[in-house]
C-alpha positions, -999 to +999 in steps of 0.1 A: -337+196-152-326+207-121-301+240-119-269+242-096-245+265-091-204+263-080-213+279-046-242+247-040-213+224-048-191+242-024-213+249+001-220+205-001-179+204+000-180+220+035-206+193+046-186+166+031-159+176+049-179+184+079-191+148+076-152+134+070-162+122+036-135+111+013-135+132-018-131+109-038-167+098-029-178+133-024-190+135-062-213+109-062-231+122-029-232+158-043-253+137-071-276+123-052-284+156-031-289+178-059-306+157-079-328+134-054-352+110-067-342+125-100-304+103-090-299+077-114-271+054-127-266+022-147-287+014-174-305+044-174-284+073-167-294+108-158-265+128-178-270+154-146-247+131-125-217+130-151-220+169-151-219+174-115-190+149-116-174+168-134-183+202-123-171+186-088-139+178-101-132+213-116-136+231-081-121+206-058-096+187-079-085+161-050-115+140-063-098+131-089-068+117-076-075+104-038-092+071-045-075+049-022-083+016-037-074-015-015-042-002-006-011+019-020+023+004-026+056+014-044+079-003-070+112+014-082+132+023-110+171+031-100+158+058-074+131+066-092+097+053-073+062+047-085+032+051-061+011+022-071-029+022-060-043-019-056-075-016-075-108-034-057-115-064-082-147-087-085-149-123-096-117-140-115-095-116-132-063-114-152-037-088-135-008-077-154+028-059-136+019-031-163-015-026-154-012-030-117+016-007-114-006+019-131+008+024-164-009+026-196+004-003-215+036-028-214+055-004-235+054+024-211+062-002-185+093-018-201+107+020-209+101+029-174+123-005-166+149+009-193+146-023-208+165-039-181+150-075-173+164-074-136+145-039-127+112-052-143+116-084-124+122-063-094+090-041-099+072-073-104+080-085-071+071-055-053+038-057-074+029-091-059+040-077-024+016-047-023-009-073-035-005-098-010-005-069+016-036-055+012-055-086-005-043-106+022-060-083+055-092-096+047-084-130+048-085-130+087-080-144+118-098-151+147-087-119+168-096-083+154-072-066+163-046-089+140-069-069+110-063-036+125-029-036+129-020-049+092-042-022+084-018+000+101+012-012+086-003-008+053-011+030+057+023+035+067+036+017+035+008+045+018+031+074+036+058+060+019+049+052-014+038+090-015+069+105+004+090+086-019+075+091-051+070+125-051+106+138-039+140+140-053+158+140-020+157+120+012+140+136+043+144+111+078+114+114+090+106+087+061+126+062+080+097+065+106+068+043+086+095+025+069+100+006+099+067+009+119+051-008+081+073-037+091+070-035+126+034-038+125+027-060+103+050-085+120+031-078+154+000-089+136+006-122+126+021-129+163-007-121+172-026-142+151-004-169+159-013-164+197+018-144+217-001-119+240-004-083+233+014-076+265+042-093+252+046-076+222+043-045+237+073-055+262+103-037+258+122-068+268+108-089+249+105-073+215+095-033+221+107-020+185+133-044+177+124-061+143+149-085+144+131-102+174+103-100+159+111-114+126+133-143+147+102-152+165+076-148+135+100-174+116+102-198+144+060-200+149+053-199+114+080-205+089+077-197+052+098-199+021+105-160+026+125-166+058+160-161+044+156-132+028+134-116+052+157-116+079+188-108+059+165-079+051+158-069+090+193-073+098+199-039+079+171-020+092+180+011+115+175+013+150+147+038+141+141+043+178+175+054+187+178+070+155+146+094+154+165+126+164+191+121+140+198+130+105+199+099+080+235+091+063+215+068+041+218+074+005+183+073-016+186+043-029+195+026+001+161+043+014+140+030-014+157-006-006+150-002+028+109+005+016+109-020-006+121-047+020+096-032+048+070-037+018+082-073+014+082-074+051+045-066+057+036-088+028+055-119+040+041-117+071+006-117+060+005-139+035+017-166+058-013-164+072-036-155+044-024-175+019-030-149-009+002-153-028+006-135-063+048-140-048+047-176-054+025-171-090+056-148-096+083-167-085+066-200-104+068-182-136+095-169-157+109-151-130+120-176-105+133-176-075+132-140-058+169-139-045+175-139-084+163-100-084+171-096-041+202-111-034 
């Protein structure tokens, strides 16, 4: 039995912070450091591994709730926003919307949806969008910067999900990552489709104009999402010109923009990756997406 103290764990945590090890990975790193050759998990499990992990979580609670999974998205029920983390999967798995959104049961998800089929359908498509975005990023492309742009879009979406799920009011700065989610994803797709980076950066050609980016993407690679995508983009604010102004949008309107940005980003990726859970949703009892997003 190897002895360790809270002081030992805190000292390791300071080192892990300097080494930029994510919170969620630190307890296992600590166990390997403390136990050395006695570290063992799996078929022959050293119970001290769990003891160290529990002690770490007691001292540094962030290790319990910062696991990033594959990526983060959002769903809504009226103006309630739920942040959902897309898990890492191996092999063939059966993913249900309630589990995918982090609910403990179908009944809990149904209650969150207020028993309203339209809210449930919208949350199902939201889950499909977040899945198609984060799962499609790895199904890339000949250009290394494409995945980088898609990944940055997913990180912006994560910021949006965390902000809206943890607040009860609207802060104007949240519009910036909402719009950047859509912009970065579309620019990644256009780069994959052969549009030079210098053109994507040219303010006279595209700049930060989401409408122009969407129209060019649709022209280069059409998709069943296109009508809804262009309609959604037409409602986005001028986020460059408006960055120094307080928004007049309501919380519901901002949530709608956030879900539209998630949809635009997902559609940008799935038209290249072929990862398309949204199509499975449409082919099921839900029917066409525009039944829920007119």
